[in-house]
N, C-alpha and C positions, 0 to 999 in steps of 0.2 A: 504493500499500499504506500509506503513512504516512497519507494523508487518511483512509482507511479506519479505521486506529487510532485516529486522532484523534476521528473521530466516535463509534467505540466508547467512548473515554475520557469524552467528553462526554455521551454518553447516561448511562453508568455513575454519573458524577457529579451529573446530573440525576436519576438514579432515587434514589440515596442521599440529596439533598437533599430530596426529597417524601417518602420513607420517613422521614427523621428529622422532619420538620414535622409528619407524622402522629401521632407518637408521644405527644405531649402530652396527649392528651384521654382519653376512655375507651376509646379502641381501642389503647392502649398499655399497658406496664407501667411501674413508676415509674421506670426507667431511660429511658423514652422508645421502647422498641424495641416495635413492634406485637407484640400477643400472637398474631397469627396469621402470624408470621414463621415460614418453613421452616428458616431457617438464621439464626443470630445470633452475634455476636462480641461478649463480655462481658469484663469484669475491668479489666486495667491497660492501659486505651486512653483516647484523649481524647474519643472520640465511640463509645458503644456503637450499633451498628448491627445490623439484621436485614433481611432480603429475603425475599419471596414467591418461592414455587417459579418462577412466571412470569419476576420479574425477575433471577434467577438465570440461568435458561436463556437470556434474552436477552443476556446479556453474552458478550464476547468470550471464547472458547475457545482451549486448546492442547491437543494430544494428548500423552499419557504412557503408557509401557510399564511393565507390571508384571509382575514374575516370581513365581509363588507358590511354597509350599513343594515343589510337585512338579515343579517346573520349566518350568511351562506360562506362556507369555508372552502377555498380552492387550494390547491397545491401547485406552486411554480417553480421551474428550474430556472437558474440565472446565474450569472457571475456576481459575486458578493462585491458592493459598493466600495468596501474598504480594501479590497484587492486593487480595483483601479486606482482609488486614491493613493495607494501606496506606490503605484507605478508613477504617478504624477508628482509625488513629494510636496505634500500638503506644508506650507509654511506654518510656523511656530504660532505666529499672531492669528490665524484665520480662526474665524469662529462660526461661520455659517455655510450651506450649500444652497445653490439656487438650481432649481431643475428647470431647464427650458425644454418645452415641447415645440414640434413641428409647426403648431398653428399660433405660436407666439405666447401660450400661457405659461406662466412662471409660478413656482412654489418656493418657498424659502423653509429650510429646517434648519436646526441645531447641529453643528458640526459634532459637539462632544456627544450628542444622542445617537447620530449616525455611527459613531465610532464605536459605540457601546452595542450595536446592533449587528450580530453575527448573520441575522436572517435578512438583512435589506439587501436586496438584489437588484439587477438590471436583467430584466428577462426579455427573451425573444418573444415577438408578437406573430401570430399565424400568418396576419396580412403584411409582414414585414416592419422593419423597425424594431424598436424596443420600448419597454414601460418599466417605470418603477415600481418594484414591490416592496413595500414599507410597513411590515407589521408592528402595531401598535402605535402607528403615527396617524394623524388626521387623514381624511379621505383625499385632501388637497394635495397631500405628498405622493399619491398614487398616480403619479404623472404618466399618461399614455402618448407615445410618440417622442418621448424625450429624445434629444439631439445634442445637448449640452448640460454640462454640469459645471456650474460657475462656483468657484471657490472664493469666499470672501471672509 
């Protein structure tokens, strides 16, 4: 099990390194994040990063259960938010995250609360793209079509 986890960590680091190297030319924006990234982390980080949909789907996933306002519980598989934040290197003074959706909707959550949430994930959607699955958080934090996580 540890060997499999080590392999996934190594692959994830390799993918991030490759994507970071690709960002400096015409294929990326000024911050070095590929313009075609399905999800990016920006703001108060040491390394703004972005991943394609395929790169995210290739990462190691965990399961998380979320109970909606009607009391219905569903299980989702996705990448832990904290894993992605570690790859970006969150600055020590950061206090919040803003999840930005493809329709412009934004939701702000406390960084320390997310840091304590092992079940908070970015889950792929059947129709493409990703959603935030944030057990224990407000329904506003369950952002569908998330394209950016701003660290503030």
